[in-house]
The first five atom37 places (N, CA, C, CB, O) and aatype in JSON, in Angstrom:
{
  "aatype": [12, 9, 6, 19, 9, 7, 7, 7, 10, 19, 10, 9, 7, 9, 0, 18, 0, 6, 2, 11, 7, 17, 19, 3, 11, 3, 15, 19, 15, 13, 19, 10, 2, 19, 7, 12, 5, 15, 7, 9, 4, 19, 15, 12, 13, 18, 13, 9, 8, 11, 10, 15, 9, 10, 13, 10],
  "atom_mask": [
    [1, 1, 1, 1, 1],
    [1, 1, 1, 1, 1],
    [1, 1, 1, 1, 1],
    [1, 1, 1, 1, 1],
    [1, 1, 1, 1, 1],
    [1, 1, 1, 0, 1],
    [1, 1, 1, 0, 1],
    [1, 1, 1, 0, 1],
    [1, 1, 1, 1, 1],
    [1, 1, 1, 1, 1],
    [1, 1, 1, 1, 1],
    [1, 1, 1, 1, 1],
    [1, 1, 1, 0, 1],
    [1, 1, 1, 1, 1],
    [1, 1, 1, 1, 1],
    [1, 1, 1, 1, 1],
    [1, 1, 1, 1, 1],
    [1, 1, 1, 1, 1],
    [1, 1, 1, 1, 1],
    [1, 1, 1, 1, 1],
    [1, 1, 1, 0, 1],
    [1, 1, 1, 1, 1],
    [1, 1, 1, 1, 1],
    [1, 1, 1, 1, 1],
    [1, 1, 1, 1, 1],
    [1, 1, 1, 1, 1],
    [1, 1, 1, 1, 1],
    [1, 1, 1, 1, 1],
    [1, 1, 1, 1, 1],
    [1, 1, 1, 1, 1],
    [1, 1, 1, 1, 1],
    [1, 1, 1, 1, 1],
    [1, 1, 1, 1, 1],
    [1, 1, 1, 1, 1],
    [1, 1, 1, 0, 1],
    [1, 1, 1, 1, 1],
    [1, 1, 1, 1, 1],
    [1, 1, 1, 1, 1],
    [1, 1, 1, 0, 1],
    [1, 1, 1, 1, 1],
    [1, 1, 1, 1, 1],
    [1, 1, 1, 1, 1],
    [1, 1, 1, 1, 1],
    [1, 1, 1, 1, 1],
    [1, 1, 1, 1, 1],
    [1, 1, 1, 1, 1],
    [1, 1, 1, 1, 1],
    [1, 1, 1, 1, 1],
    [1, 1, 1, 1, 1],
    [1, 1, 1, 1, 1],
    [1, 1, 1, 1, 1],
    [1, 1, 1, 1, 1],
    [1, 1, 1, 1, 1],
    [1, 1, 1, 1, 1],
    [1, 1, 1, 1, 1],
    [1, 1, 1, 1, 1]
  ],
  "atom_positions": [
    [[-36.15, 43.33, -28.09], [-37.97, 43.01, -28.06], [-38.66, 41.6, -29.22], [-38.86, 44.83, -28.77], [-39.58, 40.79, -29.12]],
    [[-37.42, 41.98, -30.48], [-38.01, 40.43, -31.04], [-37.04, 39.22, -30.13], [-37.66, 40.21, -33.14], [-37.31, 38.13, -30.62]],
    [[-36.8, 39.19, -29.87], [-35.81, 37.64, -28.93], [-36.53, 37.23, -28.08], [-34.33, 37.86, -27.97], [-36.4, 36.02, -27.92]],
    [[-37.29, 37.72, -27.43], [-38.4, 37.55, -26.35], [-39.92, 37.32, -27.34], [-38.45, 39.18, -25.21], [-40.21, 36.15, -27.57]],
    [[-40.41, 37.91, -27.65], [-41.51, 38.01, -28.74], [-41.18, 36.37, -29.4], [-41.24, 39.59, -30.05], [-42.01, 35.48, -29.19]],
    [[-39.75, 36.05, -30.29], [-40.15, 34.89, -30.72], [-39.41, 33.68, -30.05], [0.0, 0.0, 0.0], [-39.15, 32.64, -30.65]],
    [[-39.18, 33.86, -29.12], [-39.04, 33.03, -27.49], [-40.59, 32.4, -27.63], [0.0, 0.0, 0.0], [-41.04, 31.35, -28.1]],
    [[-41.15, 33.56, -27.0], [-42.36, 33.29, -26.27], [-43.67, 32.13, -27.16], [0.0, 0.0, 0.0], [-44.62, 31.54, -26.64]],
    [[-43.11, 32.14, -28.98], [-43.63, 32.12, -29.95], [-43.34, 30.77, -30.03], [-43.33, 33.03, -30.87], [-44.15, 29.95, -30.45]],
    [[-41.61, 30.36, -29.45], [-41.36, 29.44, -29.65], [-41.82, 28.19, -28.58], [-40.25, 29.7, -29.92], [-42.29, 27.13, -29.0]],
    [[-41.6, 28.47, -27.11], [-42.63, 28.13, -26.34], [-44.19, 28.07, -26.27], [-42.39, 28.6, -25.66], [-44.64, 27.47, -25.3]],
    [[-44.99, 28.56, -27.07], [-46.07, 27.92, -27.3], [-46.78, 27.23, -28.33], [-46.6, 28.48, -27.04], [-47.84, 26.6, -28.36]],
    [[-45.66, 27.63, -29.41], [-45.61, 25.93, -30.51], [-45.33, 24.81, -30.07], [0.0, 0.0, 0.0], [-45.87, 23.76, -30.44]],
    [[-44.4, 24.94, -29.16], [-43.83, 23.85, -28.03], [-44.98, 23.27, -27.36], [-42.84, 24.54, -26.83], [-45.46, 22.14, -27.53]],
    [[-45.4, 24.3, -26.48], [-47.06, 23.39, -26.08], [-47.99, 23.02, -27.11], [-48.12, 24.27, -25.16], [-48.78, 22.08, -27.21]],
    [[-47.67, 24.19, -27.97], [-48.86, 23.39, -28.42], [-48.69, 22.11, -29.17], [-49.65, 24.19, -29.24], [-49.64, 21.5, -29.66]],
    [[-47.66, 21.79, -29.24], [-47.31, 20.7, -30.01], [-47.71, 19.22, -28.82], [-45.49, 20.95, -30.54], [-48.75, 18.57, -28.91]],
    [[-46.83, 19.02, -27.99], [-47.12, 18.96, -27.13], [-48.65, 18.45, -27.16], [-46.72, 19.97, -26.65], [-48.54, 17.44, -27.87]],
    [[-49.4, 18.5, -26.97], [-51.02, 18.58, -26.77], [-51.66, 17.97, -27.64], [-51.64, 19.84, -26.78], [-52.72, 17.39, -27.4]],
    [[-51.16, 18.02, -28.7], [-51.73, 17.67, -30.06], [-51.03, 15.65, -29.75], [-50.77, 19.02, -31.82], [-51.59, 14.55, -29.79]],
    [[-50.06, 15.95, -29.57], [-49.41, 14.2, -29.57], [-48.48, 14.19, -30.73], [0.0, 0.0, 0.0], [-48.41, 13.16, -31.4]],
    [[-47.53, 15.56, -31.12], [-46.81, 15.68, -32.84], [-45.52, 15.27, -32.03], [-46.74, 17.62, -34.0], [-44.6, 14.73, -32.65]],
    [[-45.4, 15.53, -30.48], [-44.36, 15.51, -29.7], [-44.06, 15.01, -28.51], [-44.15, 16.35, -29.59], [-44.48, 15.61, -27.53]],
    [[-43.39, 14.0, -28.37], [-43.27, 13.6, -26.35], [-42.94, 14.07, -25.24], [-42.57, 12.8, -25.92], [-41.91, 14.73, -25.14]],
    [[-43.56, 13.88, -24.42], [-43.12, 14.28, -23.18], [-41.64, 14.76, -22.99], [-43.36, 13.23, -22.35], [-41.03, 15.82, -22.92]],
    [[-41.4, 13.49, -22.96], [-39.8, 13.28, -22.2], [-38.37, 14.26, -23.44], [-39.4, 10.84, -22.19], [-37.24, 14.72, -23.24]],
    [[-39.34, 14.14, -24.69], [-37.98, 14.78, -25.87], [-38.37, 16.32, -25.2], [-38.31, 14.58, -28.24], [-37.25, 16.71, -24.85]],
    [[-39.4, 17.44, -24.82], [-39.9, 18.6, -25.07], [-39.02, 19.43, -23.39], [-41.91, 18.44, -25.28], [-38.38, 20.47, -23.22]],
    [[-39.54, 18.09, -22.3], [-38.47, 18.13, -21.38], [-36.79, 18.72, -21.94], [-38.45, 16.59, -20.89], [-36.28, 19.82, -21.73]],
    [[-36.25, 17.55, -22.67], [-35.06, 17.68, -22.81], [-35.06, 19.05, -23.68], [-34.44, 16.4, -23.37], [-34.34, 19.93, -23.21]],
    [[-35.5, 19.25, -24.46], [-35.56, 20.25, -25.3], [-34.8, 21.59, -24.36], [-37.22, 20.43, -25.79], [-33.65, 22.05, -24.32]],
    [[-36.41, 21.98, -23.51], [-36.56, 23.52, -22.29], [-35.35, 23.24, -21.91], [-37.84, 23.66, -20.74], [-34.56, 24.17, -22.1]],
    [[-34.84, 22.15, -21.35], [-33.76, 22.72, -19.78], [-32.33, 22.81, -20.68], [-33.54, 21.11, -17.99], [-31.35, 23.42, -20.26]],
    [[-32.36, 22.17, -21.89], [-31.37, 22.36, -22.82], [-30.95, 23.59, -22.86], [-31.7, 22.0, -24.0], [-29.86, 24.11, -22.64]],
    [[-32.35, 24.14, -23.29], [-32.14, 25.48, -23.73], [-32.21, 26.86, -23.23], [0.0, 0.0, 0.0], [-32.01, 27.99, -23.68]],
    [[-32.69, 26.14, -21.77], [-32.4, 27.08, -20.34], [-31.61, 27.49, -19.71], [-32.66, 26.84, -19.49], [-31.57, 28.46, -18.96]],
    [[-30.54, 26.36, -20.15], [-29.17, 26.21, -19.45], [-28.47, 26.92, -19.82], [-28.51, 25.17, -19.49], [-27.89, 27.71, -19.07]],
    [[-28.24, 26.86, -21.39], [-27.67, 27.65, -22.36], [-28.14, 28.5, -22.3], [-27.6, 27.41, -23.45], [-27.23, 29.29, -22.04]],
    [[-29.19, 29.15, -22.34], [-29.75, 30.42, -22.45], [-29.08, 31.3, -20.93], [0.0, 0.0, 0.0], [-29.05, 32.53, -20.98]],
    [[-28.42, 30.36, -19.28], [-28.06, 30.96, -18.63], [-26.71, 30.78, -19.04], [-28.51, 30.8, -17.53], [-26.26, 30.85, -17.89]],
    [[-26.02, 30.66, -19.51], [-24.44, 30.63, -19.91], [-23.85, 31.9, -20.68], [-24.18, 29.36, -20.89], [-22.87, 32.65, -20.66]],
    [[-25.02, 31.67, -21.38], [-25.11, 32.2, -22.41], [-24.57, 34.35, -22.1], [-26.83, 31.65, -22.89], [-23.85, 35.2, -22.63]],
    [[-25.91, 34.17, -20.47], [-26.23, 35.39, -19.37], [-24.78, 35.64, -19.09], [-27.24, 34.96, -17.81], [-23.98, 36.56, -19.3]],
    [[-24.75, 34.11, -18.35], [-23.66, 34.94, -17.32], [-21.82, 34.92, -18.58], [-23.44, 33.52, -15.16], [-22.07, 36.06, -18.97]],
    [[-21.35, 34.8, -18.84], [-20.66, 34.81, -20.64], [-20.83, 36.42, -20.47], [-21.86, 33.85, -22.41], [-19.95, 37.02, -19.85]],
    [[-21.98, 37.16, -21.02], [-21.96, 38.08, -21.47], [-21.99, 39.14, -20.23], [-22.87, 38.03, -22.41], [-21.66, 40.33, -20.29]],
    [[-22.34, 38.6, -19.41], [-22.05, 39.0, -17.7], [-20.09, 40.06, -17.2], [-22.01, 36.79, -16.71], [-19.55, 41.15, -17.02]],
    [[-19.84, 37.99, -17.28], [-18.58, 38.58, -17.12], [-17.51, 39.01, -17.46], [-18.28, 38.34, -16.79], [-16.5, 39.05, -16.76]],
    [[-17.76, 39.72, -19.67], [-17.66, 40.22, -20.04], [-17.86, 41.19, -20.04], [-17.69, 39.94, -20.37], [-16.81, 41.8, -20.26]],
    [[-18.6, 41.8, -19.93], [-19.3, 43.54, -19.32], [-17.89, 43.76, -18.14], [-21.57, 43.44, -18.11], [-17.15, 44.73, -18.31]],
    [[-17.72, 43.11, -17.35], [-17.9, 43.04, -16.45], [-16.18, 43.53, -16.43], [-18.66, 41.84, -15.97], [-15.75, 44.48, -15.77]],
    [[-15.42, 42.69, -17.26], [-14.29, 43.28, -16.91], [-13.83, 44.0, -18.04], [-13.38, 42.38, -16.43], [-12.74, 44.56, -18.14]],
    [[-14.49, 43.96, -18.64], [-14.36, 45.25, -19.63], [-14.17, 47.09, -18.76], [-16.12, 45.17, -20.66], [-13.25, 47.91, -18.72]],
    [[-15.93, 47.03, -18.05], [-15.31, 48.07, -16.96], [-15.19, 48.2, -15.96], [-15.56, 48.88, -16.87], [-15.85, 48.93, -15.22]],
    [[-13.64, 46.99, -15.5], [-12.93, 47.1, -14.46], [-11.44, 46.47, -15.34], [-13.65, 46.23, -13.05], [-10.92, 45.53, -14.74]],
    [[-10.69, 46.92, -16.73], [-10.03, 46.09, -17.23], [-9.2, 47.18, -18.66], [-11.11, 44.72, -17.56], [-8.41, 46.66, -19.44]]
  ]
}
């Protein structure tokens, strides 16, 4: 639950900083893409790890 709230606060903070002009749109897009891709990779690794424990 804390991770979901923290992730939401980070996204709101990035959107606020972009609207204020503190960061440019390209860097925000890059950070969000890398973050989403790493989250997907970690989720898939965790799923495969749990699946291997279940069947071995």
